[in-house]
C-alpha positions as CSV (number, residue, x, y, z in Angstrom):
1,M,11.0,36.6,-44.1
2,E,13.5,34.1,-45.6
3,L,17.2,33.9,-45.0
4,K,19.4,33.3,-48.0
5,V,23.1,32.6,-47.6
6,F,25.5,33.1,-50.5
7,K,29.0,31.9,-51.1
8,S,31.6,34.3,-52.5
9,V,33.9,32.8,-55.2
10,W,36.8,34.9,-53.8
11,G,39.7,32.6,-53.2
12,M,38.1,29.6,-55.0
13,Q,39.9,27.6,-57.7
14,G,38.7,25.9,-60.8
15,D,36.3,26.7,-63.7
16,W,32.7,27.9,-63.1
17,K,31.2,24.4,-63.2
18,T,33.6,23.2,-60.5
19,K,33.0,26.2,-58.3
20,L,29.3,26.4,-58.6
21,K,28.8,22.7,-58.1
22,R,30.8,22.8,-54.9
23,I,28.8,25.8,-53.7
24,A,25.5,24.1,-54.4
25,E,26.6,20.8,-52.8
26,A,27.6,22.7,-49.6
27,G,24.0,23.9,-49.2
28,Y,24.4,27.6,-50.1
29,D,21.4,29.4,-51.7
30,G,23.5,31.3,-54.2
31,V,26.8,32.6,-55.4
32,E,28.3,36.1,-55.0
33,T,30.8,37.0,-57.7
34,P,32.2,39.5,-60.1
35,M,30.8,39.1,-63.6
36,P,32.5,36.2,-65.6
37,A,34.8,36.9,-68.5
38,E,32.8,37.0,-71.7
39,K,34.4,33.7,-73.0
40,D,33.3,32.0,-69.8
41,E,29.8,33.3,-69.8
42,P,28.0,30.3,-71.4
43,Q,29.4,27.9,-68.8
44,F,28.6,30.3,-66.0
45,R,25.0,30.7,-67.1
46,E,24.6,27.0,-67.7
47,S,26.1,26.1,-64.3
48,L,23.9,28.6,-62.5
49,E,20.8,27.0,-63.9
50,R,22.0,23.5,-63.5
51,Y,22.8,23.9,-59.8
52,R,19.8,26.2,-59.2
53,L,21.9,29.0,-57.6
54,E,20.7,32.5,-57.1
55,L,23.1,35.3,-58.0
56,I,24.6,38.5,-56.5
57,L,27.0,40.3,-58.8
58,H,29.8,42.8,-58.1
59,V,30.7,45.9,-60.1
60,Y,33.6,48.2,-59.5
61,T,33.3,51.9,-60.5
62,G,36.3,53.7,-62.0
63,R,38.4,50.5,-62.2
64,E,40.1,50.1,-65.5
65,D,43.6,49.0,-64.6
66,N,44.8,47.9,-61.1
67,E,48.1,49.7,-61.9
68,K,46.4,53.1,-62.3
69,P,44.7,55.2,-59.6
70,Y,41.0,55.5,-59.6
71,P,39.7,58.8,-61.1
72,D,38.2,61.5,-58.8
73,S,35.5,62.7,-61.2
74,A,31.9,61.7,-60.9
75,E,31.7,61.4,-64.7
76,A,34.3,58.7,-64.9
77,H,32.6,56.6,-62.2
78,I,29.2,57.1,-63.7
79,A,30.4,56.0,-67.1
80,S,31.9,52.8,-65.7
81,L,28.8,52.1,-63.6
82,E,26.5,52.5,-66.5
83,T,28.5,50.1,-68.7
84,Q,28.8,47.4,-66.0
85,L,25.1,47.7,-64.9
86,E,23.9,47.1,-68.4
87,R,25.8,43.8,-68.6
88,A,25.1,42.8,-65.0
89,A,21.3,43.3,-65.6
90,S,21.4,40.7,-68.3
91,F,22.2,38.0,-65.7
92,R,19.0,38.9,-63.8
93,P,20.8,38.9,-60.4
94,L,18.9,39.1,-57.1
95,L,20.9,42.2,-56.4
96,I,24.1,44.1,-57.4
97,N,26.9,45.0,-55.0
98,A,29.0,48.0,-56.1
99,Q,32.3,49.3,-54.8
100,S,31.6,52.9,-55.6
101,A,33.3,56.2,-56.1
102,K,36.5,57.1,-54.2
103,D,37.4,58.1,-50.7
104,S,39.1,61.3,-51.8
105,M,36.4,62.4,-54.2
106,P,35.0,65.8,-53.4
107,Y,31.6,65.6,-51.7
108,E,29.8,67.4,-54.5
109,E,31.2,64.8,-56.9
110,Q,30.0,62.0,-54.6
111,L,26.5,63.5,-54.5
112,K,26.5,63.7,-58.3
113,F,27.6,60.1,-58.7
114,F,25.3,58.5,-56.1
115,S,22.3,60.5,-57.2
116,H,22.9,59.1,-60.7
117,A,23.4,55.6,-59.2
118,V,19.9,55.7,-57.6
119,R,18.4,56.7,-60.9
120,L,20.2,53.8,-62.6
121,E,18.9,51.4,-59.9
122,K,15.4,52.4,-60.7
123,Q,15.9,52.0,-64.4
124,T,17.3,48.5,-64.1
125,G,14.8,47.4,-61.5
126,I,17.5,45.5,-59.7
127,P,18.5,46.5,-56.1
128,L,21.9,48.2,-56.1
129,G,23.8,48.3,-52.8
130,H,27.1,50.3,-52.4
131,E,29.5,48.4,-50.2
132,T,31.0,50.0,-47.1
133,H,34.6,49.5,-48.3
134,R,38.0,51.0,-47.7
135,G,39.2,53.2,-50.5
136,R,35.6,54.1,-51.5
137,A,33.3,57.0,-50.6
138,T,31.6,54.7,-48.0
139,F,34.9,54.0,-46.2
140,T,33.8,55.5,-42.8
141,P,30.6,55.6,-40.8
142,W,30.4,59.4,-41.0
143,S,31.1,59.7,-44.7
144,T,28.4,57.1,-45.4
145,A,25.9,58.6,-43.0
146,R,26.3,62.0,-44.7
147,L,25.4,60.4,-48.1
148,L,22.5,58.5,-46.6
149,R,21.1,61.7,-45.1
150,D,21.3,63.6,-48.4
151,I,20.2,60.8,-50.7
152,H,17.3,59.0,-48.9
153,E,16.9,56.2,-51.5
154,L,20.6,55.1,-51.4
155,H,21.2,51.5,-50.4
156,I,24.3,50.0,-49.0
157,V,25.9,46.5,-48.6
158,A,26.9,46.3,-45.0
159,D,30.5,45.2,-44.5
160,F,31.3,46.9,-41.2
161,S,34.6,45.0,-40.9
162,H,36.1,47.8,-43.0
163,W,34.9,50.5,-40.7
164,C,36.4,48.7,-37.6
165,N,39.8,48.7,-39.4
166,V,39.6,52.3,-40.6
167,C,38.4,53.7,-37.3
168,E,40.7,51.4,-35.3
169,S,37.7,50.6,-33.0
170,M,34.6,48.5,-32.6
171,L,32.6,51.7,-33.4
172,F,30.9,52.3,-30.0
173,D,31.2,56.0,-30.7
174,H,29.4,55.8,-34.0
175,A,26.0,54.6,-32.9
176,D,24.0,57.1,-34.9
177,S,25.8,56.5,-38.1
178,L,25.6,52.7,-37.7
179,S,21.8,52.9,-37.0
180,L,21.3,54.9,-40.2
181,A,23.5,52.5,-42.2
182,I,21.6,49.5,-40.8
183,R,18.3,50.9,-42.0
184,H,19.7,51.3,-45.5
185,A,21.4,47.9,-45.8
186,I,20.1,45.5,-48.4
187,H,22.8,42.8,-48.0
188,V,25.4,41.8,-45.5
189,H,29.0,40.7,-45.9
190,A,29.4,38.6,-42.8
191,R,33.1,38.9,-42.2
192,V,34.4,39.7,-38.8
193,G,36.9,42.6,-38.6
194,Y,38.7,44.1,-35.6
195,E,40.6,47.2,-34.7
196,Q,43.8,46.2,-36.6
197,G,42.3,44.6,-39.7
198,P,39.3,43.8,-41.8
199,Q,39.5,40.0,-41.0
200,V,40.3,38.2,-37.8
201,P,42.4,35.1,-38.2
202,D,39.6,32.8,-37.1
203,F,36.3,34.1,-35.8
204,R,35.9,31.0,-33.5
205,A,39.1,31.8,-31.5
206,P,38.2,33.0,-28.0
207,E,40.5,36.0,-28.3
208,Y,38.3,37.4,-31.0
209,E,34.9,36.6,-29.4
210,Y,34.4,40.3,-28.6
211,A,34.6,41.2,-32.3
212,L,32.3,38.4,-33.3
213,R,29.7,39.4,-30.8
214,R,29.9,43.0,-31.9
215,H,29.3,42.1,-35.6
216,E,26.5,39.7,-34.7
217,Q,24.7,42.5,-32.8
218,W,24.8,44.6,-36.1
219,W,23.7,41.6,-38.2
220,D,20.8,41.0,-35.8
221,E,19.7,44.6,-36.1
222,I,19.8,44.4,-39.9
223,G,17.6,41.3,-39.7
224,R,15.1,43.1,-37.4
225,S,15.1,46.1,-39.7
226,H,14.2,43.9,-42.7
227,L,11.5,42.1,-40.6
228,E,9.9,45.3,-39.5
229,A,9.9,46.6,-43.1
230,G,8.1,43.5,-44.3
231,S,11.0,42.4,-46.5
232,P,10.5,39.0,-48.0
233,I,14.2,38.0,-47.6
234,V,17.4,38.9,-45.8
235,T,20.7,37.9,-47.5
236,F,24.2,37.2,-46.1
237,T,27.5,36.3,-47.6
238,P,30.3,35.0,-45.2
239,E,32.9,36.9,-47.2
240,F,36.2,35.9,-45.6
241,G,39.1,36.3,-48.0
242,P,42.2,34.4,-48.9
243,P,45.8,35.5,-48.0
244,G,46.1,39.2,-48.3
245,Y,43.0,39.3,-46.0
246,M,43.7,36.0,-44.3
247,H,46.6,36.0,-41.9
248,T,49.6,33.8,-42.9
249,M,52.7,32.4,-41.2
250,P,55.9,34.5,-41.7
251,F,58.3,33.3,-44.3
252,T,56.2,30.4,-45.5
253,G,53.0,32.3,-46.4
254,Q,51.0,29.4,-45.1
255,P,47.4,30.5,-44.3
256,V,46.5,30.2,-40.6
257,A,43.0,28.8,-41.5
258,D,41.2,27.0,-44.3
259,L,39.2,29.6,-46.2
260,W,36.4,27.2,-47.4
261,E,35.9,25.8,-43.9
262,I,35.9,29.2,-42.3
263,C,33.2,30.5,-44.7
264,L,31.1,27.3,-44.2
265,A,31.4,27.5,-40.4
266,M,30.1,31.1,-40.5
267,S,27.3,30.2,-42.9
268,R,26.1,27.5,-40.4
269,R,26.4,29.9,-37.5
270,I,24.3,32.5,-39.4
271,R,21.6,30.0,-40.1
272,E,21.5,28.8,-36.5
273,R,21.4,32.3,-35.2
274,F,18.6,33.2,-37.6
275,R,16.5,30.2,-36.5
276,R,17.0,31.2,-32.8
277,N,16.4,35.0,-33.3
278,F,13.6,34.8,-35.9
279,P,11.8,31.5,-34.9
280,A,8.6,32.3,-36.8
281,H,10.4,32.6,-40.1
282,G,12.0,30.1,-42.3
283,E,14.7,29.6,-45.0
284,N,14.7,28.9,-48.7
285,G,11.7,29.3,-50.9
286,A,11.1,33.1,-51.2
287,D,10.0,34.4,-54.5
288,K,13.1,35.1,-56.7
289,N,11.6,38.3,-58.1
290,I,12.2,40.4,-55.1
291,N,11.3,44.0,-54.6
292,F,13.3,45.2,-51.6
293,Q,11.4,47.4,-49.1
294,K,13.0,50.7,-48.2
295,R,14.3,50.8,-44.6
296,Y,14.6,54.4,-43.6
């Protein structure tokens, strides 16, 4: 089993060539990003190839205008997913991360949407994971577990920092839901959340060590689940975000930490932990044409 660490472009500045060059030079295996604007697509594709970066793409169902609320109907979310997946597949990403459906969507509508999403995943042949994200159908451990019990082939992208925030806890009373989610996870967003937010100011600070250790327990379990299933790779993105997610100083808006440095520090920690916990397994060099194993 190989470890691959990706860098999110969230919070990065510059054109695609600048961003992807910096990511490659920092030693990341790939980039995680929303799809580029059509006018930027040639530079994006050329830079991916030049810097030999693998790709994880984001799609967002139901989003047409940030000023308008997401629709509640499964049909609207299905239509947007179909359109985005068609374009996303043309980039031949390693996997696709979807922020899917809506937290207030009636459950029967959720079932209709996610059942269709599984069919689309099979049609494209590209693994599709639905991120555990606030505002979406997967916004809590129990709502996600309900879907996973009813749709056995559903995959998730594990970002449990959102659940810590929503539940205002480190989720010790949601062990069964977490265990199920871990078995269905095909990718990890390695951001450390805590009871009052989806991102601690600095995961290296001693006052947040309890939250870091808790997240690392979950990430280790995901790694073991992949290993036991015979998966060829396990993928992580240290997805810390810029101000809005990152804490800032009052009045000045000055970030309390350097985003690039925080993500790089977490990537190094993940690699070292992987070497320690999975000593018989290496990094870099897995076949790019991956068929993820089911883990449930």
